[in-house]
C-alpha angles and dihedrals in degrees: 000000000000093000094054092261120137113247110227130207086249092055093049089049091050088053090050092048094048090052091045090052091048091050090051091047088056090050089053091048093046088225137103114225125210134203093253089052094062106131137146092266090059095045091049091045090052092049092049093049088055100046099033107026098037089033091226122172118246093261093051098048089040090057093054093044088051088053093046087052090051088051090052091051090050092051087052090051089053090047092241092130134018120271088227089073089076090059092047097048136050119211106202110217104194121200138169138183110251125226111264104232120181144169126238126233086254092054091053093048089051088052091051092047091060111111139173099050118191091239134003088249089071093054092047091052091050091047090051090048092054091048091054091051095048096044101039089222126142116258090250088060107039095041089066096047114128128188090250090067091061109088127172088342096311140098121215123192147138113253114240095218102040098024082223118144116237136186115197130184112238119237115226091243091056091049089050091052 
């Protein structure tokens, strides 16, 4: 990126989805919007489309509005729109603290006790979910784990989202899986 940060696949996907949502918003409005037409009504309409029409939670619509604002700032840097537009409009980036939902050790034991799955895929999904519970890794990291990454009871990897390097002790249940 321009500020020296590495742009991840997830970041690129967020930009693509933001663009796609905006395209769909334009179709719904039966109107094409251009950079010089950015105003508060447009921004509020797009935010409303995300939260009401698409029924997105605050954090979802907030992520896309934040990305929309970043795109506007980029357009200003490239001199595609006037810098004064930022002082004229307000992009609301909503955010809420999600409920912390968790499983107890007993819940995880009960999951592991399940047998006779309809297909092998259900068992694999359950195992992946438990690995996520026991490692605290994001899905993008634990879904690509291989036995070769486990060394002396630890797994070492570079996280996809943050590019941070982590070393995690492996729970016996994870090793068993």
